[in-house]
Residue, then its C-alpha position, 0 to 999 in steps of 0.5 A: m445516476k445510480v451507484n453501480d454507474i460510478d467507478m469506485k476503486v480503492e486508491v490507498l490502504v493504510i495498514p498499521v504495523s508494530d514491526m516496521e522491518r518485519a512488514r517491510d521484509f513480508y511485502g518485499r517477499l510478495d514482490w511489491r514495489l517499495d515506493r519513495t515516501p517521507p522517512c515516517v512511512v513505508q509504502f508498497t505498490p502491488a505489481p502490476r496494480a496502481r493501488s498502494s499500501s502504506a504503513p505509517t511509523 
């Protein structure tokens, strides 16, 4: 098996932010879906993809 034979995908991308409300507004304007998460995490998923972007507080 070669590396090119393996189906690899980015599943989660964590982006640290200093201003949570500004980040929430920014990704909301991109029409990304706000996912249900614990209170200390804001997670968006770009439509129609299955990947997510998280911003821990």
